[in-house]
N, C-alpha and C positions, 0 to 999 in steps of 0.2 A: 611584630606582627604574628600572631600564632601560624603555624604550620601545622597540616597534616599529610598524613600520607596521601596521594592524589591517586587517582587512577591512571594507569599507563595508556598510551594514545593508542585505541580502538578495543580498549577491553570493554567487556559486554556489561552495559546494564540493564538492573532488574523491569527496566519497563522497555527496552528496547533490546535487537539482538545484534550480535557483532559481525552476524553472517548478512546483514540488510545492507543493501547496495547505499542507501544515506550516510552509513556508517564508513562505506569506503567513500564517499565524498569527502565525509570530514578529515577523516585520515589521510585523505593526498592533500586537503588544504593544509592542515596541520603541520605534515612532512614539509609543504611547499614554504612555510612560512615559518617555519620554528627557526631557521638561520638567522633572520632579520633582527638585528641589534639596534636598530634605528629609534633614535627617541631616547627620553630620559625622565626617570620616576621623579613623581612628584617631591619637590624639594621642600615646597613653602608648608608643605604640614610635616614637619622632621620623621613621625611615626611613618611615615609612606616611604621613606627612604630605604627602611627596611627588608622590603617588598623583593624577592627573586627576579631579577630580569628574566630568566628564563620560563616563568611561569605561565603556562599558554594553556587555555581550554577551549573548547566550543561546545554546545548545547544546541539541541533541537528537541523542543517539546509541541506536539500537535495537539488539535483541540479535542481528539479522542483519548488522550492520555497516555501520549509514549514520547518515549525520552530516549534520544539518539546522542551519545557524547563522546568525545575523546580527550586526552589529556588530562590538564588537572582540573578537572571540574568540581572534584570534591575540595578544593581548597578555600579554605576561607578568606575573604578580603572585605572591606569595607565597601558599603554602599554609594556611598558618597553622592554627588548631583541626582546619581538614578533614582535616587528618593523622593525626586523633586514632583512627578507626573504623581507619584501614590499619593503623596501627603499633598498637592491639588484635589485629586477624588477624595479624599476623606473630607476636606475642608467643602465641596459641594456637596458632598453628603451631609454635612452638620448643619453647614449655612445656607444653602441652596444657590441656582446660579446666577439670579440676580444680585444677590449680596455678596458675590463672590467676586461677580463683573467689578459691582462697586470698587474693589479695592484693587483689582487684579487684571491687567489688561491681557489682551491675545495677540497683538501684532510684534510680529518678529522685530528685534530690535538691531540686528547687523552689528551684535556688540559681544563683545568674552563674555564668559558667563559672570564673572566677579566687576562687571562692568557696572555704575550706576546708570542706569537709562530708566529714567523715571518722566511723565508726561510735564510738560513745566507748568499748567494751570492747575492740575490736581495732587502732584506728586504720587502718583498710582505708577507702577512698576509697567513696566510695556506686556510684560507675559510672566508666567509663572518659572519658567525654566531657567531665569538668572536668578542671581544668587536675589536679588531686590526681591523679586516675586514669588520665590519660593520659602523666605524667610515672613513675608505678610501671610501667606496661604499657610504656615505653621501657625502664625496669630492666631487664624481663623478656626482651629481644632478646637472642638469641645473638651470640657474638662473642670473640676472643682479646681483644679491645682495641678502645679506642673507633673507631679508623679501621677497623676490619672492621666493626662494627656498624653504622656509618654507610654505608657501603658495601653492606651488606646491606638496609638502610633505602631506600635510592637504587633497589637493582634492585628491589625489592619493588613500590617505589612507578611505576617506566620500565615494569614488567610490565604495570601496570595501566592507563597512558597508554598504552603501545605506543611510547615513544621512551623515548630516556635525556633523563633529566632532573637538573638541578644544584643546587646550594644559592646564594642570592643571600649573598654574604659581607657585603656591609653593613648588608642587614636581619638577619642574624644576629648580626651585633655589637652593633647598636641594641638587639636584644632582652636579650642577654647585660648592657649596660651600664646596662639600666632594668628589667630583670627579678627586683625587690628579692622580690616577694610571690613570685615562681615561687621563690626560693629558699627563702625560709621553708618554702614546702610541703614541700619536698625535704628538709630539715633536720627535718621534723616526721616525714615519713615515716619516715626512718631512725632517728629515735627508737622509731616502734612497729614498727621492723624490716621494714615494708614494702619499705623498699630495705634490701639487704643488703651493700651497700657504700658507701664515700661520695658523698656526694648528687650533688660538684660535676661528676664525668664523665657523670654520667646528666643534668643539668641542660643539660649542655654538648650532649648529643646533642639534647636534646629541644626546643632550640633552635634546633640546626641543620635537624633536621625539620621545625620551622614554616617555617623560609627557604627550602626547596624551591620554585623556581620553578617552574610551572605557568600554563597558559592556560584559558581557558574551555572550549574543545574539550577538552584533557586530561580537565579536571573530569569532563565529560561520559561519556567512554569508561571513565574510572576508574568511576564509577556505572553504566553499561551492563554493565561485568565484573561488579560485584555483581550485576547484574539476570539475567546470564546465568549465576550460579552458578559464579562465579570464575573462567570460560573469557574471555580478550579477545576480542570480538568481531571485530575486524579483524584484528589478528594473527595470532589463532589461539591464542596461548600461554595456560596456565593460570597465573594471576596468583596464585590461594589454592587451598586445599582447598575442594572445594567443599562438604564439610560442616559448613563452619565460617561458611559465608556466613550462614545463618539465623540465627547467634549476634550476629554484626557488623549485621546488620539489625535485628534486635531492640533493642540497645542505641540503634541509630540514630532507630528510632523514636519510643523512650518518652524517651530523653536528649539527643536531638543538637542541639535547638535549646534547649536551657538552660532557664529558666522559663517559656519559651514554648512548651515541647514539647507538654503537652497541648492548647491550643489549637491548635498548628499541625497533628499528626496527626486533631485534630477537623475542621478548617478544610479543610486541603490534603490530610493522608491519605495523606502517603509518606513512607517513611522517608529522613532528611533531615541534613544537617551544613552548618553555618554555619561562616566565620571572619571574623576581623577585616580579613583581607585585601580582603574586599565578595566572596568566593564563597560560593556556596550550590549542595550537590548535594542530587538528589533521585532516588530509585530504586524504577521501579515493577516489582517483581521478574516475569521471564518476559517482559518486553516492552522497557523503555527505560532510560535514564539522561538526567536533564535537568540542567544547570548553569546559572546565573545570576551574572555578573561585575557587580559595580558599588561601587564602595568608600565610598560615603557609607552610615554604620551608624544604626542606630537605637539609644537606649541600652542594649540588649539585647546589643550587638557586632552584628546581624545586618543583613544589606545590605537599606534601604528598598525600595528597586526590587527586588531580590531576591522579598524576600515578596510585593511586588505583583503580579509575571509568575508565580511560581509558584501565588498564588490565583486568576489569571487562568484560567492553562494546566489547573487541575485543576479549575474550576466550567464551562468551556467545553466542555473536551474528557472531563468526566467521569472524570478519572483515579483519584479517590480508589482507595485501596486496597482499601477493602470495597464499592466497587461492584460490582453483579453479576459474577458468574464471566466473562472474556473467554475466546473461542476463541482459540487460538494456528493453529487449523489453516488451510489455505489454503481461499479461497471460489470459486476459479477451479476450475472443473470441468471446462473445456476451453475451450481459445482458438484458432481457425480464421479462414481468411478465404477470401472468395467463391469462389475459385480452387480450394479442397479441398470444400468444399459450398457448392453454388449453392442458389438458392430453388427451390420446385417448379414455378415457371413453365417450361413447356416451349417450347424456342426452337430456331429452324434452325440447322443446323451452321454457319454464316456465325458467328453471334450467340454458338455453345458455343464455336469457337474464339478468338474478339475477347476473351470472359469470360475464357478461361481464361488471357490473357496481363494482363486487366487485373482481375480478380478478388483480385490481392493487395492491391490498393488500398481491399479493405473488410475490416477486421479485426472480431473477434465474441467476446466475452468471455461464457461461459456461466458465472454466477455462481450460489452454491448454499450453504444452510446461515446462517450467524448473519453479517451485515455487522458486524464491530467496528472500532472508529477504526484500530485496528492490521492488521486485515485488510485495510482500504481500503487503507491505506498503501501495503502490498506490492501492490495491485490497481494504484496510481494510478503506481507506479515501474517496474510493467510496462509500463504504455502509455505512460509518459515514455521507454523505450527502445527503442519500435518505431520500425522506420526512418521517414524523413520522406517516404517515397513515399506512406504509409497517406493516405486520404483522407477514409475514414468509419470511424467507430466506433461501433459498436453494443454497449450493453450489456445481456445479459439477463440480467434481475433475476426472471424467473417461478417459479424455485426458491430464493429466498430466502424463507427463513421467519422471520426475524427482523431488523431491523436498529435500531441503535442512532442517534441521532438525530444525533452528532458525525459519526457515519461517512455519513450522508449528507450534512451540511453538508460533509463534506471532498471528499464528490463533485461538489457543486454549485461549490464555490468552484474545484476545478481544471475543471469544464466551463466557467466566466467566465471562468479565467486564459487558458484555452488554446483558447477558442472559435475564433479567428482561424488558426488552425493546421492546422483541419479545414475541411471544406467543410460535412459533417455532421456532429454529436453526437446518438446516437440511443438513446433508453431503451426496449426493450420489455418487455412483461408486468408494467407498474412501477404498474399499477392498484389494487393494496394500499397502495402508497407515493405513491400523487398527492396526499392530501391532506398528509400531513406536507411532500414535498417545496414544494408551494404556500404551506404555514408558513414555511420557512426562506428560500425567496426573499421574503419579506417583501412580497407583492403584487405585486411588479414584473410588468409587461405581456408584457416578451420574455424568453422562457424559452430557455437556451443549448440543451434538449433538445429534440428532436423525437421525439412518443411515438406508439410501435405496440404494439398490441394482442398481434402474433406475431412473431416472429422472422424467419420466414419471409415475412413482408409488409413487413418491414424490407430483408433485404436482397433481396428483389425491388427495389424501391424504389431502393436503392442501384445494383442492375444496371445499371435504366432512364437513372437518371444518367450511369451511366460510358457506356451506349452512346449515348446523344445527346451526350454531350460529344465521344465518338472520331469522330463522324458531324458533328461541326461543319463547318457548311459545305458538306454534301454533301446536304442535305435530311434530312426528318424519317424514320421509320419509315414507310411509306405504311400507309396503311388499308386499302387492299383491294390482293391480290396476283392475280396471273394465275398459270395452273396452271404453268409454266413455272418459276415461281418455289419450287415447291416442292423440298425436299431429292429425293423418291422419282421426281422428273422428271430427275436429275442426267444428261447425259451424252445424253439424247435428241433425234435432232432434230425438226424441226416436223413430217414427216407422222405421226412416232410419238404426238407430242403431241396430233396431231388424231384419229388413232386414239383415243387412249384418251380424249378430249375426250367424245367419241361414244358413249360408254358411258356417261356421267357423266350424273346427273340433280340439276338446280340446286334447292336448298331454300332456305325463310326461315327464320327461328325469331323471335320476340319475346324481348323481355328478361323472363328469369325462366321462361321455357318449355322443360319438359322435351325432349331431345332424345335421349337414352338413360335406361333406368330398369334398374337392377336385376332380372334374370330374363329382359328382352327377347332374344327371336331374337337374333342375332348375325348378320345378314343384309345389313350394307353396312359400307362404309369409307368417313370424311368426309374431305374436302379443306378447310378452312377458309379462305374467301377475305378476310372480312371479321367484323369485332367479337370479343369474346372468350367461350369460355368455361369452366367449371369442371369438375373430373371429381373426383367424390367417391364416401366410400364410406357405410353406413348403420351406426351402432355399438347394437351391444345395448342400452344403456340409450336408444333412439329419439333420440340426435344423430348428428351426421354428421361427417365429418372430410374434409377435402379432400385430396387427393393431388396435384393439379396443376391449373394454367392453363394454355389455347392461345392462342396471339395467330394473327392472320393467317401464312397460310405453313405450318402446323403439320396433321397428320394427327390424326384421333382415330378410336376404334373400329376400330382397325386389327387387333386380335386377329382379327377373323372372316377374315382372309386364313388363318390357321393352324388354327385350332379350331373345333369344330362342337357349341361348348356355351353355355349361356345368358349372358347379360352379367353381368359381375361387380361393373360399378361405373354410379354416373350420371354423365350429363353433362346439364348446365343451362348456356343462355345467360345470358350474365351482362348482354348488353348486345344490340343487335338484330343479328340474326347471318344471313350469306350465308354458303352450303357448297355445294357438288360431293358426291353421296352416289355410291359407287361399288357398286350391287348385287354383291351374292357371287356370282350366278349370270352377271352380265354378264362379271364378274372370269374365272369357270371358262371362259365361251365362248372365252376369248385361248388356250386350249392348243390349239386347232383353227385358227383364225382368225389368230391372231399370236403363236405360240409364245416367236419371238424377244423380243417387247414383254414378253410375261408372264416372261422369265426376269433381263431387265433391272429389272423392278420387283421383283421380289423382291431380286433383287441386293442392289439400291438399299435395301430394306424393311431384308435380314439387316445391312447395314451401317450404318444408322440403330440397328437393337434393340444391334447388338454393343457401338455408342458408348454408348448409354443405358448399357446393363449395367455396364461398362467404369467408366463413371463413378459408376453405384451402391455398387458393388465400394468404391472409394477413399472413397465416402463414408461408407462403413461403417466403412472402417478408421479415419479419420481421428475420425468420432463414437466410435468404439469405446474410444478411446486413453484 
């Protein structure tokens, strides 16, 4: 048997990422079962005894064309009985369902793969997954001669695998030279008229189809093509009529694992097929195909490691076909960065300009709906494709209505594996999931996630970190600012600033003290020189909503310059605050005393307001996508 250099466990595939937690899962199972040496090589086909008992590969292919693989997933081996559901599909496509049903049944036999299980009255094989039924299916493949039929089978299989396949001639000869029982089955089928021609050409074709060389990755893609309704998810080629896929999967589910099929569908819960070459495939319709390759077999002819891996995957990732329905919808409501949508923290123009450049280092994922293993897989793939410049990742889960435990486990595994890649990993709005996340972490003290109740607070935290880093070596943000530091005073000479200062009234407020209340008379503009204040509105249900936070160097209550209406929001000191108040009457006095100063103040104010409106427009456009 041909041997090629295989990928080492966990090696990165061109379709998937070695950083993806699904690869971590596969590595874990590969390592767990690598030491299992139970079982025997298939000895009744001499050529198969040349296989290396240590060969072991696991591959998953999703219906959107992603492949995850570990171990010897590129090692060629012969497909053997895994060919049966595919040739059955070709027979259905060539002859039609009724014609095939007249020749091959669909009932489980409960017998071994090479049993002679025929209906007593018609001689019809019980199902196409046992040798008798597979030989009958092969006899229904169209073609002018044996060569054309084999070319059609190879083309059919190649469409599923997404690459050109070929026959292992040494295995074919070995099978033909030792396939006495299959010869007996063939002649019995001819006796009952199930085969309508001499059996030897059909048997020769059957031996060849079982000797087609595949890899574990090929089989995963073949299974994924069935999961995808007959469309190869990587090549985009239609491999089989989608209307026939349910019939193929039905016989795989009930008969694909021979006399172990009932227990298999009960425990693992996937339409599957095994082969004595060491392969097993499983199909989760609408989601993925799974393949395991390990040539050591149990007495039923199934891969020992393959059964163990499938059992683990099904249990740990809740892949059972009859699990509650799984949503295929994307759970990403929107994705944006902090340059597109900033926090509600009001900032001086210099900081705004800095964050316009630095904000792309903060990416926010707003998730919604149901988190399943499959929807989380897509989110993680999208995250792994982000530019390396992203330093902060925020995942907002407040709109998630339900989350499967495997999905959250996948998220945790991603965080633990990729935490060194980011400065911070942040979950926001995760209060309802906190207990499950703690349980899944198994009591570990250090979480890879920083938790925030609101995404806005998380964005503000990241902005502060970016600004601090950008000011490294230049000192921290001052806790106290001077009048000339305000944007409203840009371009003013010292004399004008001194004129303005004489119009201002110093004021101090304690933490928690209201500075402005909704409905108050709008009689002053405030220059915040130290401390922080929050701006909020009252909601009909009695709660309040924060509109923004001001830090030193910012204005608040500025609409007093333009309106004569009562205050429309509340302002409260978050901590001890000092500020200057510019009474409206003092501002109006500038009209006669210093009109040029008033014009400059209004121009600066208009510029600041214009920038704020433009920024708000951009954010609405981003959030409205």
